[in-house]
N, C-alpha and C positions, 0 to 999 in steps of 0.2 A: 853334714856334708863338708868335705875337705875344701881347702882354698883352691887347689889345682881344678877339682872337678866343677867349682863354682865359676872360676875363670873361663873353663871351656865352655860352659853354658851362656855365659855372657858374651863370649866371642861368636858363638853360634847365632845368638839373638842379633848381634850387630851385623853379622854376615847376611841374615835374612832380612835385615833392614835395607842393605844394599842391593839385594836381589830385585830384578825387575818383576813388575806385577805379572802374574799368571794371565794370559789371554782370556777374556771373558766376554761372551756376547750378551746382548740385552735379553735374548730368549732364554739363555742359560741362567743368567741372574734372576729372571722372572720364575722359571720353573723351580729354583731353589729358594726364593725368598718371598715373592708377591703372594699375598693373602687378599681375596675378593671378600669385601664386608657385604653384610646383608642389605646396606644402604646402596641401592642402585644396581644390585647385581642379582641376576636371575639364578645364578649358581654359586652362592657364597663358599668360600673355602680355598684351598691352594690352587693357585693359577696353573693351568696345564696348556702349553702351547699346543699340543697335539689336538686339543679342541677346536682350534682355529689354525690349522697348519699354514694356511696361506699368509698368516701374519709373521712367520718365522722370518722369511727373508727381508721383510721390511724392517724388523727389529734389529737384524744383523747389520743392516746398512747403516743403522743409528749407533753402532757398537764402535769402541775406540779404534779397533784395528781396521775398520772400513775406510776407504779413501773418499767415500761420498761426502760432499759438503752440503748438499741439498737433497731432500727425499720428497716428492710430492705424491700425494695419495688422493686420486679423485675416486669418490667412493658413494655407495648407498649408504642408508641408516642401518644400524644393527649388525655391522660386519666387524666391530672391534677397532675402528680407527682411533677412537679416544682412549681406548684401554692401552694401545701402542704408546700413546703419549704418557699415560701414568706409569707403565712399565719403564719407559725411558727416563722419566723423572726420578724414579726410584733408583735405577742404575747411576743416574749422575750423582744423586745425593749421596750414595753409600760407596761407589767406586770410582767413577770418572772425575768427579769434583768439577768445581768452576761455577761462574755466574751464568745463570740461566733465565730466560724470559718466557712467560706464557701470555699470548696476547688473544684476547677474545673479542667478538664483535661489539657487544653492549655491556653496560654495567650489570644488567640483569643476567645475561650469560656467563659473566664473570662470578657473580654472586653464586649462581647455580653450580658452576663447575667446581668452586672452591667448597661448597658445602655438600655437594653429591658425589664428587669424585676425588678432589685431592685430600680433604681432610678424612674421609672414610678410608682411603688407601693408607694414608700415613698412620692412622690409628691401628688399622688391622694388620699392617705389615710391620713386625718387630724391628727389621733391619733400618727401616726408614725413621721410625719414632725414636730410635736410639740416637740418630746423628741430628734430628731436628731440634733446634734450640726452643725452649718453652717461650710462649708468647709474653711479652711484657708492654703494658700500656704505655710505659715511658720510653721504651726502646725504639728507635726510629728504623732500625733494621730488622725489627720482628714484629710486624703487624699484619693487617689484613692484606696489604698490597706488597708486603716484603717479608720473606720466610728465611731467616738465616739458618744454615745447617753447616755441619763441620766441613770446611774445605769450600765453602761457597755460599751463594744467596739466591733465592728464587724471587723474581720480580713478577707480580701478577697485573697486567695492563689491559685496557681496552684499546681498540684501534684508534680511537680518538685521542689517546693519551701517549702514543709511541714517542711523541716528540719529548715527552719527559725523560726518555731515556738517552737523550742526545750526548749527555756527558758520562754514559755508563759504556764500559766495554763488556760485551757479552761473548761467552765461549759457545752457548747453545741457545736455541730459541724455538718456540713451538707457536706457529701462526694458525690457530684453530679456527675452521669454517671461514676462510678468508673471503668467499663470495658474499658473505653477508656483512662485510665491512661497509661503512658510509664513506665510500671514496670522496664524495663531493664536499665534505665538511671537515675532513681530517687535514692536518697540516702537512701536505705532501702524501706520497705514497707510503702507507703503513708498512708493507713489505720492504720497500726500499729502504726506509729508515731502519728496519731491523737489520738488513744486510750490511748497512753501514757500521752498525754497532758491532757486527761480528767480525769485521775485517782485522782486528787486531790480533786474532788467534788463528794460528796456521792449520789447527785441527778443528775449526769451527764446524758446526752442523746446524742446519735449519730443516725442521719437519713441518710440512704444510698438508695437513689432512682436511679435506672439504668436500661436501656435496656441492655440485655445480647449480648454476641457476640458469641465467638466460644465454643463448647462443650469441657469440660475439661480444658478450660482456661478462663472461666468466673467466676470473683470474685463474681458478684451479684447472679449468680446461686449457688455458693458455700454457701453464707450468706443464700439464700432462703432455700436450703436443710437443713442447720443445724439448722434452726428456726423451728417453729411449722407449717409452710407451709399452710397458709390460703388461701382459694379460695372463691370468692363472689358466693354465691348461690342464684339464683333468682327462683321464682315460676312460674311454667308453667300456663299459664292463663286458661288452660282447666282442668287439673288433680290437679294443685296446688302443685305438687311435686317439692321441691327444687333442684336446680341442677347448676353446674357452666356452663357458656356458653363456648362450645368447638368447634373448627373450623371443625371437623369432622361431626358435626351436621348440619352445614350450607348447604343449597341446593339453586340451581339456575336453571333457564331455559335461553337457549340462543336464540338469534334472528335467524331465518332459513336462512337469507340472509347474516349473518355476525356472525359467531360462537364466535367471540371475544366480541360481545356486549351482555349484560345481559338484558334479557327481564323482569324477575322477580326473587326476591330473598326471601327466608324464612328460618326459623329455625324449626328443628324437634325436639320435646320433646324426650328425651331418655327413658322415662318411658311409656308414652301413645302413642307415635308415631304421636301426633297431629301436624299439621303445624301452626307456629306461625308468623305472619306478623311482621314486624319491628315496625309498630305503637303501639304494646303492650309494647315496651321496656321501656318507662318512668315508667308506673305502675310497671313493673318487677323489676326495679332498686330501686324504693322506698320501695319495700317490701322485698328487698334481705337482706342477712346477710353473714358475714364471718364466716366460718367453718374451723377449724384447722385440718389437717390430723395427726398432731403429737402433741396432747396436752400435755403439760408438759415439752416442750422444752425450753431451757434457754431464749429465746426472740421471740417476734412476728415476723414472715415474711409473705409478701403478694405477691401474683401473679395476674395479671390482663392482659387482652388482648383488642385489639381494637374493639371487638364485642361488648364491654360495652359502648363505646363512646357514650354520649348522643346526641340525634338528634340535629343537628345544630352545634355541637362542634367537630366534627370528620367525617371520611368517613362513608358513610351509608354501610349496609351490601351488597348491589349491587356494590358499589364502590370498596369495599374490594375484592369481588369475581372477579370482572374485572381485578383488579390489580394482583390478584393470577394467573388468566389465563395468563396474559401478561409476568409473571415471570417465567413461565414453561420452557421456552427455554433459559433462561439466568440465570446461576447459581448466579451471582453477584446479580441480582434483587431478586432472590428467597432467598438468604441469607438475604438480606435487609428486605424482606417482613416477613421472620421468626423472625428477631430481632426486628424490629420496629413496626410490625403489630400484631403479635402473642405473643410477648415478650418472646420467646423462643430461646435456643441456636441453632447455626447452627452445625449440626454433620458432620464434615469432614470425608469422605469415602475413602480417598486416599489410605488408607492401606487395603482396602478390594479387591482391583483388583489384581488378580494373572495373570502372563504372560501366563500360560498355558491355562487359561480360555479364554483369548483373542485369542490365537492360535487356539482354538477349534471353534472360530467363522469365521474362514477363509472361503472365498467363491471361487468357481471354475471359477475365471477370471484370464486370463494372465496379467502378468506385462506388462506395456506399452501399454495395449490395454484399450479402453474406454468403460466402462460398460454402459448400457442404464440408462439414467437420469443424468449422469456426463455431465456437461455443461460448466464449467469453470476450467481452470487449472492455479495454481500457484505453487511456488517452494520456498522452504527454504534451506539456506545453512549454514553450521557450518565449520568454518575455523580453522583448526588445525595446528600444527607445521609441520605435515608430510603428510597432506592430506586435502581434501576438500570433505565433506559429504553432499549429497544432497537429499532431499525428495521432490518428486512431488505429489501433493494432488489435486484430483479432487472435485469439489463441485457442488451440485445439491439443487434443492428446498427442503424445509423442514429441512434445515441445515444438509443434507446429506454430507458426505466426504469419498472419497475412497483414499487409497493409490495406486497411479498409478506406482510408481517407487521408488526405493531407490538405490542410485548409490555412489560409492566411488572413488575419483580421487586421487591416490597417487602423492606425490611430495611435494616439499617446496614451499609454497605460495610466497616466496621471489623470486622465478623463474618465468619469464613470461609465460613460456610454459604451466603451469598448468592453468592459466587464459585463455589461447587460448583453451585448452581442455574444460574448464568450458563454455566459450562461445559458442563453438560448440555444446556442450551436450543441453544446455538451449535454443539454437536456433532451436532444432529439431521440426518436426511437428508430429502430431498424427492423425490417422484417425479412426473415429467410424464406427459402424455397418452400418450406413447409408451412408458411403463414404465421409462424411463431414471431413474437416480438423479442427483441434484444435491446438492452439499453446499456450505456457505459457504465461499469460497475466501480470504477475508480479512476481517479484523475491525478497525475503528478505534475506540479507547476513549479518551475524553477523560481527561486526567490533570491538568487545570488546576484542579480543585477543591480540597476539603479532604482528599482521600484519594489523594493522588498515589503514595505509596509502596505503597499496596494495589494500585493499578493496575499499578505497576512489578512487583509481586511476582507478579501474575496473568500479565503478558506474559512475564516472566522464565521462568515454570515451563513454558511452552509447552504450555498445557492445550488450546488451541484453534489452529486452522490460521491461520498468519500474522497474529498479533495485533499490532497497532501501538499503541504509546503516542503520544497526540497531544497537541499543545497549540497553541492559537491564535498565529498569527504576530503580532509586535508592530507591524508597519508594514503599510500597505495595498498591494495590488497584487502580492502575493506568490504563488508557485505554489500550486496546490491542495494538493500534497504536497511539502513542501520537503525539503532534505537533512537526515538525522538527525545528532544529537549524541550521543555517548556519556555515559551518566548513571552507570554504575557504575565508579568507579576505586578503586584501593586507596589507603591513607594515604600511600603513596610516589608517588602520582599515575599509576600504572600502570593500564591498562585491566583490568578484572576479567574472568575468564572467564565466559562466558553472562550478560554484562551486557546492560543494557536500552539501546536505541536510542530516543531521543526525537525524534519528527517534528514539525516545524512545519507547520501548516495555513493556507493562504490563505483563510481562512473568508470574508472579503469577496469574493474572486475567485469562490468557489463559489457564494455567495449571489447575485452578479450572474448567474452562468451559469444557476442554477436559475430566478430570477425572469424571466429573458430567455426561457427556454424555456416558462415557464408562460404568458407573455404572447403567445408565438408559437403556442402550441396553441389560442388562443380560437376561431379560425375554421376549424380543421381537423376532417377526419374523425376518429372515434376511432382507427382504425388507423394514422393518420399523426401522431398526438400523440407528443411525446417523453417526457412524464410522464404515467403511467397510475395510476389508483387503483381499488381494489377497493370495491364497493358496500357492504361490510361495515364500513369505516372509519367511526368516529364523527365527528360534527361537530367535536368537540374537536380532532381531528387537523388539520383544514383551518385552524382559528383559529390553532393553534400554527405551522403551516407558513409562514404569511405574516404572523407576529407582528411582523416587523421591517420597518422602512423605511429608505431610504438617505438621509442627510442630507448633500447635496452641499457645503454650506458648510463642515461639519466634516469632510467626506470619510470618513464612517464610518456603519455600519449602527446603528440604535437600535431598542430593542424598545418597542412601543406600551405606553402606560400601562396597568397592570393585566393585561397579557397574559403568557403563558408561552410559550416557544419551543423546548421539547424536540424536537418533530417536525422542526423545521427543522435543529437542531443534529445529531440523529442522522442526517438525510438527508445532511448535509454530511459527517460522518464516515464514512458509506457510501461516499460519492463518493471521499473521500480514500483509502479502503481499496482502491477500484478502480484506483488509481494506485500501489498496491504495486510496488516494484521488480522482483518476480518475476512480475508479471502485466501491468503498464503497459496496461490495457485501452483507455485514450484513445489508443494508438497502433496498435491492431489495424487491420489492412487487410482488405478484402473477402475474401481468401483465408483469413485467420485465423478470421473469423466462420464462413465456409462450412465449414471444417474440424470447427469445434466443432459446427455445425448437424448435419452429418452423423453425428457421435458422439451427439447427443441426440434429434435428430429425423430418423432415417435415412429414414423413408417419407414425410416432408412436403414439400411444395413450398415455394416461397418464401411467406412470410406474406402471406396474402391481405387486400385492403383490406375493411374492414367498414363498410357503410353504418349510419348510425344506425337503431336499431330503430324500428318503427312504433310500438310501445307503450313505456311508461316501464319502467325496468328494475325487476326484482323488488325489493320492499320489503326493507330491511336486516333481517336476522334480529334477534331480541331478544338483547341482549348484556348481561351483568351489568355494571352500571355501578358506579364508585366515584368519589366526587367528585374531580375533578381527574386522572383517569386516562383512558387513551386504549386504543382497540383491543380485543384479545381479552381474555376473562376469564382470571384466573389459576387 
């Protein structure tokens, strides 16, 4: 090659170096470079945006040429929000360059993301592995929390450690699952700290993908509402009218022999009313487009639910319908469905329940009598410094519960005599209308007050059937009755014979369940209600039963000022007792309930529905009252 020709090539190379980069979107980069690994991907191989076309615009907003500085994505699970983050990271590392931070809720979620998302993406995508520096144990800029790459560095942090970035300037940031951040313990607002770190760069970008949690406490819903609120509109295959997929328009038929099994499922067009089978979804998604509800807002915000999940990459419509049906009797499952399947917040209704409205639902059955359909009895005990309060709850099929009695034993729990009275009271028998005898099958006793060891001694003595020592769980969202821990051990650390097992109670879970049932009973006929009350209960009982409300911002239940909550606590303890490992009442099937019914109500038919009476129920009998006491006289 001659000198002139070589000089010309060198000149052209220099000219190319001065040429501006060709415009490239994140979606274009992903289609050309991203490879999905077998770790954590249902369809390993080259990435195809056409598989999830609703993600294209979101990725385009994260591209260099987009003017968007914040992109909020309120979403359900299994719709690709995390894959957008992975694609954007690959785009940043190989094309856009600059310092970037990924912030996860907890250490575990950060570790899982690193091992299941980032490292497999980097290893499977040659373009990324080529620019990623090799890890060095001695290199402070290339370790588990810092990944150096050509032209930038990746910081991996938790929400509680964002303050460590205060001396760091960022060009890009990803705040994943921000609704799961622990806002009460972090040093300030994690998102606010991130935004401060981003202000140095004029072309900064912040991507916030998250499933929502509680209404009025959801940061992602707040961000979505403040943005332009875009929803993905897909055309009806019949009338071609674009519309967002809404849960209210999904329809299904059930199997005649099993109402919890879905026979067929379809979507109904909101415009023409035509039925749309799910096999139309790929074509509908391909022809869809995002439409903002508030054009002109300061940034783009997106919402999508699991109805959009591509075939093979998420639950089918029929599977979603089955999960919805399964969640109807369990508030925890229903909340999870709303958050992770519909991408919507859970609206707590604990403040909607009024004591007088509950009292108006009282039914004309006597205290300490067994209504038809009541087949199992449990009790809950709340130990106070000057008394023990007890509630007996009866249980029947369909999650029905009756308050059978509320009793107060005055006295100091440090005195053995009150425990003798408690044993006598709990050992009583009850006779139903068929002349069959019922006894209390399990008792939950709170041990978290000032008389813990007195409770342990009573439980250890075995004076009543299946007595459980209970203590409230320290963290929210726990099982109604958790796994027990051994309390009685010898000085050598060995388990004592006839020791006491202490069970944790997910009191917040139980309260959510109770309040959801109380709300659900509002418009039902008496026989269809899940929580039933005797007309002989005093007004104090209802005040105490709904004495607490849920504070979503603090994620905890709080007692109303000046109120007492023993009726609520004892109901929760009675519920926990029904979960005793020798009973597992919550797991009983229809056949289990039928066997019990044949034992206790052999001549009765299925419980008949009772229409509301034409006249008001009988007036409550006069009950000896004591200030601050509830229920029957002592």
